[in-house]
Biopython code that builds the backbone (N, CA, C, O; Angstrom):
import numpy as np
from Bio.PDB.StructureBuilder import StructureBuilder

atoms = [
    (1, "GLY", "N", (124.923, 110.090, 81.540)),
    (1, "GLY", "CA", (123.799, 110.966, 81.336)),
    (1, "GLY", "C", (122.477, 110.223, 81.331)),
    (1, "GLY", "O", (121.436, 110.827, 81.588)),
    (2, "LYS", "N", (122.489, 108.920, 81.043)),
    (2, "LYS", "CA", (121.225, 108.185, 80.954)),
    (2, "LYS", "C", (120.527, 108.057, 82.300)),
    (2, "LYS", "O", (119.349, 107.704, 82.357)),
    (3, "PHE", "N", (121.247, 108.344, 83.387)),
    (3, "PHE", "CA", (120.649, 108.249, 84.713)),
    (3, "PHE", "C", (120.175, 109.599, 85.248)),
    (3, "PHE", "O", (119.558, 109.659, 86.311)),
    (4, "PHE", "N", (120.457, 110.685, 84.520)),
    (4, "PHE", "CA", (120.078, 112.014, 84.993)),
    (4, "PHE", "C", (118.569, 112.083, 85.204)),
    (4, "PHE", "O", (117.791, 111.599, 84.381)),
    (5, "GLY", "N", (118.174, 112.682, 86.299)),
    (5, "GLY", "CA", (116.764, 112.816, 86.633)),
    (5, "GLY", "C", (116.187, 111.619, 87.369)),
    (5, "GLY", "O", (115.039, 111.659, 87.810)),
    (6, "LEU", "N", (116.975, 110.549, 87.507)),
    (6, "LEU", "CA", (116.487, 109.358, 88.192)),
    (6, "LEU", "C", (116.392, 109.624, 89.687)),
    (6, "LEU", "O", (117.368, 110.017, 90.327)),
    (7, "MET", "N", (115.209, 109.406, 90.227)),
    (7, "MET", "CA", (115.004, 109.559, 91.668)),
    (7, "MET", "C", (113.839, 108.683, 92.080)),
    (7, "MET", "O", (112.972, 108.345, 91.274)),
    (8, "PHE", "N", (113.839, 108.325, 93.345)),
    (8, "PHE", "CA", (112.723, 107.569, 93.892)),
    (8, "PHE", "C", (112.582, 107.881, 95.375)),
    (8, "PHE", "O", (113.511, 108.356, 96.029)),
    (9, "THR", "N", (111.381, 107.595, 95.884)),
    (9, "THR", "CA", (111.072, 107.965, 97.261)),
    (9, "THR", "C", (110.137, 106.953, 97.889)),
    (9, "THR", "O", (109.428, 106.222, 97.196)),
    (10, "ASP", "N", (110.145, 106.920, 99.208)),
    (10, "ASP", "CA", (109.144, 106.147, 99.949)),
    (10, "ASP", "C", (108.205, 107.121, 100.675)),
    (10, "ASP", "O", (107.564, 106.771, 101.666)),
    (11, "ASN", "N", (108.145, 108.328, 100.161)),
    (11, "ASN", "CA", (107.348, 109.434, 100.710)),
    (11, "ASN", "C", (107.928, 110.012, 101.999)),
    (11, "ASN", "O", (107.271, 110.794, 102.686)),
    (12, "PHE", "N", (109.148, 109.627, 102.320)),
    (12, "PHE", "CA", (109.872, 110.215, 103.446)),
    (12, "PHE", "C", (111.308, 110.486, 103.026)),
    (12, "PHE", "O", (111.811, 111.601, 103.162)),
    (13, "ILE", "N", (111.956, 109.455, 102.515)),
    (13, "ILE", "CA", (113.327, 109.574, 102.021)),
    (13, "ILE", "C", (113.280, 109.715, 100.504)),
    (13, "ILE", "O", (112.569, 108.977, 99.823)),
    (14, "LEU", "N", (114.042, 110.666, 99.987)),
    (14, "LEU", "CA", (114.190, 110.857, 98.539)),
    (14, "LEU", "C", (115.620, 110.488, 98.166)),
    (14, "LEU", "O", (116.571, 110.978, 98.776)),
    (15, "VAL", "N", (115.772, 109.632, 97.171)),
    (15, "VAL", "CA", (117.095, 109.253, 96.679)),
    (15, "VAL", "C", (117.183, 109.703, 95.233)),
    (15, "VAL", "O", (116.321, 109.374, 94.418)),
    (16, "LYS", "N", (118.247, 110.472, 94.909)),
    (16, "LYS", "CA", (118.400, 110.939, 93.532)),
    (16, "LYS", "C", (119.845, 110.810, 93.085)),
    (16, "LYS", "O", (120.779, 110.857, 93.886)),
    (17, "VAL", "N", (119.995, 110.647, 91.783)),
    (17, "VAL", "CA", (121.318, 110.504, 91.180)),
    (17, "VAL", "C", (122.079, 111.818, 91.285)),
    (17, "VAL", "O", (121.521, 112.892, 91.061)),
    (18, "ILE", "N", (123.353, 111.720, 91.626)),
    (18, "ILE", "CA", (124.249, 112.880, 91.584)),
    (18, "ILE", "C", (124.663, 113.052, 90.128)),
    (18, "ILE", "O", (125.175, 112.115, 89.515)),
    (19, "GLU", "N", (124.446, 114.250, 89.565)),
    (19, "GLU", "CA", (124.527, 114.430, 88.124)),
    (19, "GLU", "C", (125.753, 115.170, 87.597)),
    (19, "GLU", "O", (125.882, 115.344, 86.385)),
    (20, "SER", "N", (126.644, 115.603, 88.461)),
    (20, "SER", "CA", (127.829, 116.311, 87.959)),
    (20, "SER", "C", (129.010, 116.105, 88.902)),
    (20, "SER", "O", (128.846, 115.732, 90.063)),
    (21, "VAL", "N", (130.193, 116.356, 88.374)),
    (21, "VAL", "CA", (131.402, 116.275, 89.196)),
    (21, "VAL", "C", (131.309, 117.269, 90.346)),
    (21, "VAL", "O", (131.668, 116.955, 91.481)),
    (22, "GLN", "N", (130.823, 118.474, 90.044)),
    (22, "GLN", "CA", (130.707, 119.508, 91.079)),
    (22, "GLN", "C", (129.744, 119.076, 92.185)),
    (22, "GLN", "O", (130.013, 119.286, 93.367)),
    (23, "GLU", "N", (128.626, 118.474, 91.794)),
    (23, "GLU", "CA", (127.652, 118.014, 92.773)),
    (23, "GLU", "C", (128.251, 116.890, 93.630)),
    (23, "GLU", "O", (127.995, 116.814, 94.831)),
    (24, "MET", "N", (129.050, 116.020, 93.001)),
    (24, "MET", "CA", (129.677, 114.922, 93.726)),
    (24, "MET", "C", (130.730, 115.455, 94.701)),
    (24, "MET", "O", (130.830, 114.984, 95.834)),
    (25, "GLU", "N", (131.511, 116.435, 94.254)),
    (25, "GLU", "CA", (132.519, 117.026, 95.134)),
    (25, "GLU", "C", (131.859, 117.719, 96.323)),
    (25, "GLU", "O", (132.355, 117.638, 97.447)),
    (26, "LEU", "N", (130.734, 118.406, 96.072)),
    (26, "LEU", "CA", (130.006, 119.065, 97.155)),
    (26, "LEU", "C", (129.447, 118.036, 98.137)),
    (26, "LEU", "O", (129.504, 118.233, 99.351)),
    (27, "GLU", "N", (128.911, 116.947, 97.610)),
    (27, "GLU", "CA", (128.392, 115.872, 98.463)),
    (27, "GLU", "C", (129.501, 115.362, 99.394)),
    (27, "GLU", "O", (129.284, 115.205, 100.595)),
    (28, "GLY", "N", (130.678, 115.108, 98.836)),
    (28, "GLY", "CA", (131.797, 114.637, 99.642)),
    (28, "GLY", "C", (132.214, 115.639, 100.705)),
    (28, "GLY", "O", (132.502, 115.275, 101.845)),
    (29, "LYS", "N", (132.241, 116.901, 100.315)),
    (29, "LYS", "CA", (132.643, 117.954, 101.252)),
    (29, "LYS", "C", (131.635, 118.086, 102.397)),
    (29, "LYS", "O", (132.018, 118.151, 103.565)),
    (30, "LEU", "N", (130.355, 118.126, 102.054)),
    (30, "LEU", "CA", (129.333, 118.319, 103.082)),
    (30, "LEU", "C", (129.124, 117.078, 103.952)),
    (30, "LEU", "O", (128.751, 117.181, 105.121)),
    (31, "MET", "N", (129.371, 115.907, 103.363)),
    (31, "MET", "CA", (129.177, 114.663, 104.117)),
    (31, "MET", "C", (130.475, 114.196, 104.792)),
    (31, "MET", "O", (130.470, 113.219, 105.540)),
    (32, "HIS", "N", (131.563, 114.884, 104.531)),
    (32, "HIS", "CA", (132.855, 114.555, 105.143)),
    (32, "HIS", "C", (133.278, 113.119, 104.850)),
    (32, "HIS", "O", (133.683, 112.380, 105.748)),
    (33, "HIS", "N", (133.175, 112.737, 103.570)),
    (33, "HIS", "CA", (133.710, 111.450, 103.126)),
    (33, "HIS", "C", (134.252, 111.595, 101.705)),
    (33, "HIS", "O", (134.170, 112.675, 101.120)),
    (34, "CYS", "N", (134.801, 110.527, 101.151)),
    (34, "CYS", "CA", (135.611, 110.611, 99.936)),
    (34, "CYS", "C", (134.826, 110.467, 98.630)),
    (34, "CYS", "O", (135.443, 110.274, 97.583)),
    (35, "VAL", "N", (133.502, 110.551, 98.646)),
    (35, "VAL", "CA", (132.728, 110.363, 97.422)),
    (35, "VAL", "C", (133.061, 111.405, 96.354)),
    (35, "VAL", "O", (132.785, 111.184, 95.175)),
    (36, "GLY", "N", (133.638, 112.514, 96.740)),
    (36, "GLY", "CA", (133.977, 113.564, 95.782)),
    (36, "GLY", "C", (134.868, 113.111, 94.648)),
    (36, "GLY", "O", (134.867, 113.718, 93.577)),
    (37, "SER", "N", (135.629, 112.050, 94.868)),
    (37, "SER", "CA", (136.523, 111.537, 93.822)),
    (37, "SER", "C", (135.913, 110.357, 93.069)),
    (37, "SER", "O", (136.568, 109.804, 92.185)),
    (38, "TYR", "N", (134.708, 109.959, 93.381)),
    (38, "TYR", "CA", (134.105, 108.763, 92.797)),
    (38, "TYR", "C", (133.632, 108.955, 91.362)),
    (38, "TYR", "O", (133.242, 107.985, 90.711)),
    (39, "HIS", "N", (133.657, 110.175, 90.859)),
    (39, "HIS", "CA", (133.227, 110.405, 89.472)),
    (39, "HIS", "C", (134.114, 109.640, 88.489)),
    (39, "HIS", "O", (133.740, 109.468, 87.329)),
    (40, "LYS", "N", (135.270, 109.184, 88.933)),
    (40, "LYS", "CA", (136.183, 108.414, 88.074)),
    (40, "LYS", "C", (135.790, 106.933, 87.997)),
    (40, "LYS", "O", (136.317, 106.199, 87.161)),
    (41, "ARG", "N", (134.890, 106.500, 88.839)),
    (41, "ARG", "CA", (134.471, 105.095, 88.860)),
    (41, "ARG", "C", (133.477, 104.850, 87.730)),
    (41, "ARG", "O", (132.385, 105.417, 87.712)),
    (42, "LYS", "N", (133.870, 104.002, 86.795)),
    (42, "LYS", "CA", (133.067, 103.758, 85.588)),
    (42, "LYS", "C", (131.861, 102.856, 85.843)),
    (42, "LYS", "O", (130.834, 103.000, 85.180)),
    (43, "ASP", "N", (131.970, 101.940, 86.783)),
    (43, "ASP", "CA", (130.907, 100.957, 86.992)),
    (43, "ASP", "C", (130.075, 101.226, 88.240)),
    (43, "ASP", "O", (129.464, 100.314, 88.798)),
    (44, "SER", "N", (130.055, 102.493, 88.676)),
    (44, "SER", "CA", (129.282, 102.862, 89.858)),
    (44, "SER", "C", (128.298, 103.970, 89.524)),
    (44, "SER", "O", (128.558, 104.826, 88.679)),
    (45, "LEU", "N", (127.168, 103.931, 90.207)),
    (45, "LEU", "CA", (126.190, 105.007, 90.156)),
    (45, "LEU", "C", (126.121, 105.567, 91.566)),
    (45, "LEU", "O", (125.937, 104.821, 92.528)),
    (46, "ILE", "N", (126.270, 106.892, 91.690)),
    (46, "ILE", "CA", (126.287, 107.527, 92.999)),
    (46, "ILE", "C", (125.006, 108.339, 93.165)),
    (46, "ILE", "O", (124.622, 109.112, 92.288)),
    (47, "LEU", "N", (124.359, 108.146, 94.306)),
    (47, "LEU", "CA", (123.103, 108.823, 94.590)),
    (47, "LEU", "C", (123.160, 109.465, 95.970)),
    (47, "LEU", "O", (123.962, 109.076, 96.819)),
    (48, "SER", "N", (122.302, 110.447, 96.176)),
    (48, "SER", "CA", (122.215, 111.130, 97.460)),
    (48, "SER", "C", (120.840, 110.894, 98.056)),
    (48, "SER", "O", (119.824, 111.153, 97.411)),
    (49, "ALA", "N", (120.806, 110.403, 99.286)),
    (49, "ALA", "CA", (119.547, 110.188, 100.012)),
    (49, "ALA", "C", (119.314, 111.384, 100.928)),
    (49, "ALA", "O", (120.188, 111.766, 101.707)),
    (50, "THR", "N", (118.117, 111.969, 100.822)),
    (50, "THR", "CA", (117.795, 113.162, 101.610)),
    (50, "THR", "C", (116.432, 113.008, 102.289)),
    (50, "THR", "O", (115.580, 112.229, 101.863)),
    (51, "ILE", "N", (116.266, 113.776, 103.350)),
    (51, "ILE", "CA", (114.977, 113.920, 104.021)),
    (51, "ILE", "C", (114.732, 115.416, 104.150)),
    (51, "ILE", "O", (115.521, 116.133, 104.764)),
    (52, "ASP", "N", (113.643, 115.876, 103.572)),
    (52, "ASP", "CA", (113.318, 117.314, 103.571)),
    (52, "ASP", "C", (114.496, 118.160, 103.087)),
    (52, "ASP", "O", (114.762, 119.231, 103.632)),
    (53, "GLY", "N", (115.201, 117.673, 102.060)),
    (53, "GLY", "CA", (116.315, 118.415, 101.472)),
    (53, "GLY", "C", (117.628, 118.288, 102.220)),
    (53, "GLY", "O", (118.644, 118.802, 101.751)),
    (54, "LYS", "N", (117.645, 117.621, 103.369)),
    (54, "LYS", "CA", (118.875, 117.451, 104.160)),
    (54, "LYS", "C", (119.527, 116.125, 103.783)),
    (54, "LYS", "O", (118.883, 115.076, 103.807)),
    (55, "ARG", "N", (120.808, 116.183, 103.435)),
    (55, "ARG", "CA", (121.542, 114.965, 103.077)),
    (55, "ARG", "C", (121.612, 114.029, 104.281)),
    (55, "ARG", "O", (121.926, 114.437, 105.399)),
    (56, "ILE", "N", (121.304, 112.739, 104.008)),
    (56, "ILE", "CA", (121.323, 111.731, 105.067)),
    (56, "ILE", "C", (122.450, 110.735, 104.808)),
    (56, "ILE", "O", (123.306, 110.527, 105.668)),
    (57, "GLU", "N", (122.451, 110.120, 103.629)),
    (57, "GLU", "CA", (123.504, 109.178, 103.253)),
    (57, "GLU", "C", (123.786, 109.311, 101.764)),
    (57, "GLU", "O", (122.930, 109.737, 100.989)),
    (58, "THR", "N", (124.995, 108.942, 101.383)),
    (58, "THR", "CA", (125.397, 108.863, 99.980)),
    (58, "THR", "C", (125.472, 107.378, 99.633)),
    (58, "THR", "O", (126.027, 106.582, 100.390)),
    (59, "VAL", "N", (124.908, 107.014, 98.480)),
    (59, "VAL", "CA", (124.767, 105.615, 98.100)),
    (59, "VAL", "C", (125.568, 105.328, 96.835)),
    (59, "VAL", "O", (125.498, 106.082, 95.864)),
    (60, "GLU", "N", (126.328, 104.236, 96.851)),
    (60, "GLU", "CA", (127.042, 103.762, 95.660)),
    (60, "GLU", "C", (126.426, 102.437, 95.235)),
    (60, "GLU", "O", (126.327, 101.503, 96.030)),
    (61, "ILE", "N", (126.011, 102.365, 93.966)),
    (61, "ILE", "CA", (125.430, 101.152, 93.383)),
    (61, "ILE", "C", (126.394, 100.616, 92.328)),
    (61, "ILE", "O", (126.917, 101.384, 91.520)),
    (62, "SER", "N", (126.631, 99.322, 92.330)),
    (62, "SER", "CA", (127.416, 98.695, 91.272)),
    (62, "SER", "C", (126.528, 98.541, 90.046)),
    (62, "SER", "O", (125.442, 97.967, 90.133)),
    (63, "LEU", "N", (126.981, 99.048, 88.904)),
    (63, "LEU", "CA", (126.213, 98.910, 87.666)),
    (63, "LEU", "C", (126.342, 97.507, 87.079)),
    (63, "LEU", "O", (125.600, 97.145, 86.166)),
    (64, "LYS", "N", (127.269, 96.725, 87.594)),
    (64, "LYS", "CA", (127.404, 95.331, 87.138)),
    (64, "LYS", "C", (126.425, 94.422, 87.854)),
    (64, "LYS", "O", (125.817, 93.549, 87.234)),
    (65, "THR", "N", (126.267, 94.620, 89.162)),
    (65, "THR", "CA", (125.426, 93.727, 89.964)),
    (65, "THR", "C", (124.120, 94.374, 90.422)),
    (65, "THR", "O", (123.208, 93.679, 90.870)),
    (66, "LEU", "N", (124.026, 95.695, 90.311)),
    (66, "LEU", "CA", (122.897, 96.488, 90.818)),
    (66, "LEU", "C", (122.717, 96.334, 92.321)),
    (66, "LEU", "O", (121.615, 96.488, 92.846)),
    (67, "LYS", "N", (123.813, 96.028, 93.005)),
    (67, "LYS", "CA", (123.786, 95.946, 94.461)),
    (67, "LYS", "C", (124.373, 97.211, 95.071)),
    (67, "LYS", "O", (125.212, 97.880, 94.468)),
    (68, "VAL", "N", (123.914, 97.523, 96.273)),
    (68, "VAL", "CA", (124.472, 98.648, 97.015)),
    (68, "VAL", "C", (125.872, 98.247, 97.469)),
    (68, "VAL", "O", (126.042, 97.290, 98.224)),
    (69, "VAL", "N", (126.869, 98.990, 97.001)),
    (69, "VAL", "CA", (128.252, 98.746, 97.402)),
    (69, "VAL", "C", (128.473, 99.342, 98.791)),
    (69, "VAL", "O", (129.073, 98.725, 99.671)),
    (70, "GLN", "N", (127.965, 100.568, 98.954)),
    (70, "GLN", "CA", (128.056, 101.224, 100.253)),
    (70, "GLN", "C", (127.016, 102.338, 100.314)),
    (70, "GLN", "O", (126.595, 102.883, 99.294)),
    (71, "SER", "N", (126.622, 102.653, 101.532)),
    (71, "SER", "CA", (125.719, 103.767, 101.800)),
    (71, "SER", "C", (126.159, 104.354, 103.124)),
    (71, "SER", "O", (126.072, 103.703, 104.165)),
    (72, "ARG", "N", (126.630, 105.588, 103.078)),
    (72, "ARG", "CA", (127.249, 106.174, 104.269)),
    (72, "ARG", "C", (126.745, 107.588, 104.525)),
    (72, "ARG", "O", (126.512, 108.373, 103.606)),
    (73, "GLY", "N", (126.588, 107.876, 105.807)),
    (73, "GLY", "CA", (126.224, 109.209, 106.247)),
    (73, "GLY", "C", (127.475, 110.040, 106.505)),
    (73, "GLY", "O", (128.560, 109.725, 106.017)),
    (74, "VAL", "N", (127.305, 111.091, 107.271)),
    (74, "VAL", "CA", (128.404, 111.991, 107.605)),
    (74, "VAL", "C", (129.548, 111.202, 108.234)),
    (74, "VAL", "O", (129.331, 110.360, 109.105)),
    (75, "CYS", "N", (130.752, 111.481, 107.789)),
    (75, "CYS", "CA", (131.973, 110.839, 108.291)),
    (75, "CYS", "C", (131.918, 109.312, 108.176)),
    (75, "CYS", "O", (132.430, 108.596, 109.036)),
    (76, "ASN", "N", (131.287, 108.826, 107.100)),
    (76, "ASN", "CA", (131.192, 107.395, 106.795)),
    (76, "ASN", "C", (130.405, 106.584, 107.813)),
    (76, "ASN", "O", (130.554, 105.364, 107.873)),
    (77, "GLN", "N", (129.584, 107.227, 108.600)),
    (77, "GLN", "CA", (128.774, 106.516, 109.588)),
    (77, "GLN", "C", (127.446, 106.077, 108.974)),
    (77, "GLN", "O", (126.925, 106.738, 108.076)),
    (78, "ASN", "N", (126.908, 104.974, 109.455)),
    (78, "ASN", "CA", (125.545, 104.597, 109.111)),
    (78, "ASN", "C", (124.601, 105.465, 109.931)),
    (78, "ASN", "O", (124.924, 105.862, 111.051)),
    (79, "THR", "N", (123.451, 105.751, 109.376)),
    (79, "THR", "CA", (122.461, 106.552, 110.090)),
    (79, "THR", "C", (121.321, 105.657, 110.554)),
    (79, "THR", "O", (121.276, 104.471, 110.225)),
    (80, "GLU", "N", (120.417, 106.224, 111.308)),
    (80, "GLU", "CA", (119.240, 105.468, 111.747)),
    (80, "GLU", "C", (118.353, 105.081, 110.566)),
    (80, "GLU", "O", (117.483, 104.220, 110.697)),
    (81, "TYR", "N", (118.571, 105.716, 109.415)),
    (81, "TYR", "CA", (117.779, 105.446, 108.211)),
    (81, "TYR", "C", (118.469, 104.479, 107.258)),
    (81, "TYR", "O", (117.939, 104.195, 106.184)),
    (82, "HIS", "N", (119.633, 103.969, 107.627)),
    (82, "HIS", "CA", (120.455, 103.155, 106.734)),
    (82, "HIS", "C", (119.673, 101.971, 106.138)),
    (82, "HIS", "O", (119.633, 101.810, 104.918)),
    (83, "ASP", "N", (119.071, 101.169, 106.968)),
    (83, "ASP", "CA", (118.352, 99.988, 106.466)),
    (83, "ASP", "C", (117.191, 100.380, 105.566)),
    (83, "ASP", "O", (116.907, 99.701, 104.579)),
    (84, "ARG", "N", (116.529, 101.458, 105.901)),
    (84, "ARG", "CA", (115.410, 101.939, 105.084)),
    (84, "ARG", "C", (115.898, 102.403, 103.713)),
    (84, "ARG", "O", (115.229, 102.175, 102.705)),
    (85, "ILE", "N", (117.058, 103.050, 103.673)),
    (85, "ILE", "CA", (117.647, 103.494, 102.402)),
    (85, "ILE", "C", (118.017, 102.281, 101.554)),
    (85, "ILE", "O", (117.747, 102.267, 100.353)),
    (86, "ILE", "N", (118.625, 101.271, 102.153)),
    (86, "ILE", "CA", (118.990, 100.053, 101.424)),
    (86, "ILE", "C", (117.734, 99.389, 100.857)),
    (86, "ILE", "O", (117.728, 98.966, 99.701)),
    (87, "GLN", "N", (116.685, 99.296, 101.652)),
    (87, "GLN", "CA", (115.428, 98.703, 101.177)),
    (87, "GLN", "C", (114.861, 99.502, 100.001)),
    (87, "GLN", "O", (114.399, 98.918, 99.021)),
    (88, "LEU", "N", (114.894, 100.813, 100.095)),
    (88, "LEU", "CA", (114.394, 101.673, 99.028)),
    (88, "LEU", "C", (115.201, 101.456, 97.746)),
    (88, "LEU", "O", (114.637, 101.402, 96.653)),
    (89, "MET", "N", (116.510, 101.332, 97.887)),
    (89, "MET", "CA", (117.358, 101.081, 96.724)),
    (89, "MET", "C", (117.027, 99.729, 96.097)),
    (89, "MET", "O", (116.896, 99.620, 94.878)),
    (90, "ASN", "N", (116.892, 98.711, 96.923)),
    (90, "ASN", "CA", (116.601, 97.366, 96.416)),
    (90, "ASN", "C", (115.244, 97.299, 95.724)),
    (90, "ASN", "O", (115.093, 96.588, 94.730)),
    (91, "LYS", "N", (114.263, 98.025, 96.235)),
    (91, "LYS", "CA", (112.934, 98.043, 95.627)),
    (91, "LYS", "C", (112.930, 98.729, 94.258)),
    (91, "LYS", "O", (112.038, 98.492, 93.444)),
    (92, "ASN", "N", (113.923, 99.573, 94.012)),
    (92, "ASN", "CA", (113.925, 100.367, 92.786)),
    (92, "ASN", "C", (115.023, 99.991, 91.801)),
    (92, "ASN", "O", (115.320, 100.757, 90.884)),
    (93, "LYS", "N", (115.625, 98.831, 91.978)),
    (93, "LYS", "CA", (116.655, 98.355, 91.042)),
    (93, "LYS", "C", (116.140, 98.327, 89.607)),
    (93, "LYS", "O", (116.882, 98.615, 88.668)),
    (94, "ARG", "N", (114.868, 97.979, 89.442)),
    (94, "ARG", "CA", (114.300, 97.881, 88.095)),
    (94, "ARG", "C", (114.355, 99.219, 87.362)),
    (94, "ARG", "O", (114.505, 99.248, 86.140)),
    (95, "LEU", "N", (114.234, 100.337, 88.102)),
    (95, "LEU", "CA", (114.312, 101.655, 87.468)),
    (95, "LEU", "C", (115.725, 101.921, 86.947)),
    (95, "LEU", "O", (115.899, 102.526, 85.889)),
    (96, "ILE", "N", (116.723, 101.469, 87.690)),
    (96, "ILE", "CA", (118.111, 101.613, 87.245)),
    (96, "ILE", "C", (118.340, 100.709, 86.025)),
    (96, "ILE", "O", (118.920, 101.133, 85.025)),
    (97, "ARG", "N", (117.880, 99.471, 86.126)),
    (97, "ARG", "CA", (118.032, 98.509, 85.010)),
    (97, "ARG", "C", (117.349, 99.041, 83.746)),
    (97, "ARG", "O", (117.889, 98.907, 82.648)),
    (98, "LYS", "N", (116.186, 99.634, 83.895)),
    (98, "LYS", "CA", (115.442, 100.186, 82.758)),
    (98, "LYS", "C", (116.243, 101.312, 82.086)),
    (98, "LYS", "O", (116.274, 101.402, 80.858)),
    (99, "ARG", "N", (116.887, 102.164, 82.886)),
    (99, "ARG", "CA", (117.719, 103.240, 82.319)),
    (99, "ARG", "C", (118.942, 102.676, 81.610)),
    (99, "ARG", "O", (119.375, 103.211, 80.589)),
    (100, "MET", "N", (119.498, 101.593, 82.149)),
    (100, "MET", "CA", (120.680, 100.980, 81.541)),
    (100, "MET", "C", (120.342, 100.429, 80.158)),
    (100, "MET", "O", (121.164, 100.476, 79.243)),
    (101, "ALA", "N", (119.134, 99.911, 80.017)),
    (101, "ALA", "CA", (118.719, 99.299, 78.755)),
    (101, "ALA", "C", (118.310, 100.334, 77.706)),
    (101, "ALA", "O", (118.241, 100.025, 76.516)),
    (102, "ALA", "N", (118.045, 101.544, 78.147)),
    (102, "ALA", "CA", (117.559, 102.590, 77.227)),
    (102, "ALA", "C", (118.627, 103.024, 76.243)),
    (102, "ALA", "O", (118.380, 103.892, 75.406)),
]
sb = StructureBuilder()
sb.init_structure("model")
sb.init_model(0)
sb.init_chain("A")
sb.init_seg("    ")
for serial, (resi, resn, name, xyz) in enumerate(atoms, 1):
    if name == "N":
        sb.init_residue(resn, " ", resi, " ")
    sb.init_atom(name, np.array(xyz, "f"), 0.0, 1.0, " ", f" {name:<3s}", serial, name[0])
structure = sb.get_structure()
């Protein structure tokens, strides 16, 4: 719950924390990948990257290392925005770290 409401943007891509099991299952269904079952992962933070409300990639961050474990688009493919999403995540690690310390 300490990550609820966490989001960041580069004024084009918006990345926000997935906040419920239902939201995670929907993300997996719509993106055609297995993130729907990731709510059981204790040391991961799962986020959804969107552009104008359209899902682009789903991002998994390790809460131990604060590194991107994976970021995948539909059917586990990388998108043309993949590197930009990774950069956005790396620039905002401090926001995740700040929530962890709260």
